[in-house]
C-alpha positions in Angstrom: 44.5 210.8 39.7 45.8 209.4 36.2 44.1 206.7 34.4 45.5 204.2 31.9 43.1 202.5 29.4 43.4 199.0 28.5 41.9 196.3 26.3 41.1 192.8 27.0 41.5 190.1 24.2 41.4 186.4 23.7 44.2 185.3 21.4 44.8 182.3 19.1 41.0 182.0 18.8 38.2 183.9 16.9 35.7 182.8 19.7 35.2 185.0 22.9 36.1 183.4 26.0 38.4 180.7 24.5 42.1 181.1 23.6 44.7 182.8 25.9 43.7 186.1 27.8 45.7 189.2 27.3 45.7 193.0 28.3 47.0 195.6 26.2 47.8 199.3 27.4 48.1 201.1 24.0 49.5 204.2 25.5 51.9 203.4 28.1 54.8 205.7 27.7 54.3 207.3 31.2 54.4 203.9 33.2 57.7 203.1 34.8 58.7 199.4 35.2 57.5 199.1 38.6 54.1 200.4 37.8 53.8 198.1 34.8 54.8 195.1 37.1 52.1 196.3 39.7 49.5 196.5 37.1 50.2 193.1 35.5 50.0 191.6 39.0 46.8 193.4 39.8 45.2 192.1 36.5 46.6 188.6 37.1 46.5 187.5 33.4 49.0 185.3 31.7 50.6 188.4 30.2 49.9 192.1 29.9 51.4 194.3 27.2 52.5 197.9 27.6 52.9 199.8 24.2 55.1 202.9 23.6 54.7 205.5 21.1 55.5 204.5 17.5 59.2 205.0 16.8 58.4 205.1 13.2 55.6 204.5 10.9 54.2 201.2 12.1 57.0 200.4 14.5 55.9 199.9 18.2 58.2 199.1 21.2 56.3 196.8 23.5 56.8 195.5 27.0 55.4 192.1 28.1 54.8 191.2 31.9 53.5 188.2 33.7 52.2 188.8 37.3 55.7 188.3 38.6 58.3 189.2 35.9 58.9 191.0 32.5 59.5 188.8 29.5 61.9 189.3 26.6 59.4 187.5 24.3 55.9 186.0 24.0 53.9 184.8 21.1 50.2 185.5 22.2 51.0 189.0 23.4 52.6 189.6 20.0 49.6 188.3 18.0 47.1 190.1 20.2 48.8 193.4 20.2 49.0 193.4 16.4 45.4 192.6 16.1 44.4 195.3 18.5 46.5 198.0 16.6 44.7 197.1 13.5 41.1 197.0 15.2 41.8 200.4 16.7 42.8 201.7 13.1 46.2 202.7 14.4 47.8 200.5 11.7 46.2 199.2 8.4 46.1 195.4 7.6 47.7 195.9 4.2 50.8 197.5 5.7 53.6 195.7 7.5 54.1 196.1 11.2 57.1 195.8 13.5 56.6 195.1 17.1 59.7 195.4 19.3 59.9 193.6 22.6 63.4 193.2 24.3 64.0 190.1 22.1 64.4 192.3 19.1 62.1 193.4 16.1 59.1 191.1 15.1 57.8 191.6 11.7 54.0 191.1 11.6 51.6 190.8 8.7 47.8 190.3 8.3 46.5 187.6 6.2 43.0 186.0 6.0 42.0 187.4 9.4 45.0 185.9 11.1 48.1 187.7 12.5 51.3 186.0 11.7 54.6 187.1 12.8 58.3 186.1 12.4 60.5 185.3 15.4 63.6 187.4 16.1 65.8 184.4 16.5 66.0 180.9 15.3 65.2 178.0 17.6 68.2 176.9 19.7 68.0 173.3 20.9 69.9 172.0 24.0 69.8 168.8 26.1 67.2 168.7 28.8 68.2 167.8 32.4 65.1 165.5 32.1 65.2 162.1 30.6 62.2 159.9 29.7 62.0 158.3 33.1 62.1 161.6 35.2 59.9 163.2 32.7 57.3 160.5 33.2 57.7 160.8 37.0 57.2 164.6 36.7 54.0 164.2 34.6 52.5 161.3 36.7 52.8 158.9 33.7 54.1 155.7 32.9 57.7 155.5 31.4 56.4 154.3 28.0 54.0 157.1 27.7 57.0 159.5 27.2 58.5 159.4 23.6 62.2 159.7 23.3 64.4 162.1 25.4 63.0 165.6 26.3 65.1 168.6 24.9 65.0 172.3 25.8 64.2 174.6 22.9 64.4 178.5 22.8 63.3 181.3 20.4 63.7 183.9 23.3 61.9 181.8 26.1 63.1 178.3 26.9 60.8 175.4 27.2 61.5 171.6 28.1 59.8 169.9 25.1 58.3 166.5 26.1 56.6 164.2 23.6 54.0 161.8 24.9 52.6 158.8 23.1 49.0 159.9 22.3 46.9 163.1 22.5 44.6 161.3 25.0 47.7 161.0 27.4 47.8 164.7 27.8 44.6 164.4 29.7 46.1 162.1 32.2 49.0 164.4 33.2 49.1 165.0 37.0 51.9 167.4 37.8 53.5 167.4 41.4 54.9 170.7 42.8 57.4 168.5 44.7 58.6 166.7 41.7 58.8 170.0 39.7 60.9 171.7 42.4 63.1 168.6 42.4 63.4 167.9 38.6 62.7 171.0 36.9 63.7 174.2 39.1 67.3 173.2 39.2 67.5 173.5 35.3 66.8 177.1 35.3 64.1 176.4 32.8 60.7 176.9 34.5 58.4 176.0 31.5 57.6 172.7 30.3 55.7 172.2 26.7 54.0 168.7 26.5 53.0 167.7 23.0 51.6 164.7 21.0 51.1 164.2 17.2 47.4 164.0 16.2 48.1 163.6 12.3 50.8 164.3 9.9 50.9 164.6 6.1 53.5 165.6 3.6 52.3 169.2 4.0 51.6 169.7 7.7 51.6 168.1 11.1 48.7 168.6 13.6 49.6 168.4 17.3 47.9 168.7 20.6 49.9 170.4 23.5 49.9 171.6 27.0 52.2 174.3 28.7 52.9 174.4 32.4 55.1 177.0 34.1 56.0 178.1 37.6 54.0 181.3 38.4 52.5 181.6 41.8 52.8 177.8 41.9 52.3 175.5 38.9 50.2 177.2 36.4 48.8 176.1 32.8 48.7 178.3 29.8 45.9 178.1 27.3 48.1 179.2 24.3 51.8 179.6 24.1 53.2 181.0 20.7 56.8 181.2 22.0 56.5 177.4 22.9 54.8 176.6 19.5 57.8 178.4 17.7 60.3 176.5 19.7 58.6 173.1 19.1 58.3 173.9 15.3 62.0 174.7 15.1 62.9 171.6 16.9 60.6 169.4 14.7 62.2 171.1 11.6 65.7 170.2 12.9 64.5 166.5 13.0 63.2 167.0 9.4 59.7 165.9 10.6 57.8 168.9 9.4 57.9 172.6 8.4 54.3 173.5 9.1 52.3 172.8 12.2 48.8 173.3 13.5 48.9 173.1 17.3 45.7 172.8 19.4 46.2 173.8 23.0 44.0 174.9 25.9 41.5 172.1 25.4 42.0 170.5 28.8 41.3 174.0 30.3 38.2 174.6 28.4 39.9 177.5 26.4 40.7 175.8 23.1 43.3 177.6 21.0 44.7 177.2 17.7 48.3 178.2 16.8 49.6 177.9 13.2 53.4 177.8 12.7 55.8 177.5 9.6 59.5 177.7 9.2 60.5 180.8 7.4 64.1 180.1 6.5 65.9 179.6 9.8 63.2 181.6 11.6 59.7 180.6 12.4 56.4 182.2 11.5 53.7 182.0 14.3 50.2 183.2 13.6 46.4 183.0 14.8 43.4 185.1 15.4 42.2 187.2 18.2 39.0 188.8 19.4 38.4 191.9 21.7 36.2 191.0 24.7 36.4 194.1 26.9 38.2 197.4 27.9 38.8 199.3 31.1 41.1 201.5 32.8 43.4 201.3 35.8 43.5 204.3 38.1 47.1 205.4 39.2 47.3 207.7 42.1 
């Protein structure tokens, strides 16, 4: 029997049992796609990362799997994997790091205990198939509680971005699987990022957010770096802000903090992580 070692982390937090959960297999060269998918399904976390051997100094290929599919890009796996490589002494925090999922190279830096990376693509903005009325119906809200028209934004993974009128409104959301299948699934974008502004200044905007997706039914995510990047790119296009602090996971009891900023046309996404466990999978 072969054994594959993995580490468990909580990401976009520095507190154990908060943030978003992640498993990372740091030596995954011998695992084929079917095995990676089976392991991710077995662990049943939001995402599981499989790292290949370094292609060059501080340059690691990575694959990211949910329990049902492989992703081109995801934010909390990027932050958590970089943090773990430094924690294991495989890279140093004063040396630039490149992680390379299918979306392309993601430059990573280490600063003040956080792990910021820069997206491989700028945010692309498209009209959403939802309007304010249908978005309100989807969320179980009144029409006046949805602000403006939703859009779809993507930095490698697409999201319907839906603004609501008040952070307290986020706690009132009641999604219906029937309405999701009717209103969201036909769009081909099975992720929705719901947000509200808590405060804004000349230097930064503080937001609250929730993310829902279709994964074994409707699931909520505690911290979604790819969605935070897409939202920041969209807000910058509207000239509202170029630096965001996004609080997510509050309603789930797993509070997370995601920091974002524009880096030219690309987006910098950063946060902390903490290791909470390790284990091994037995592969016959």
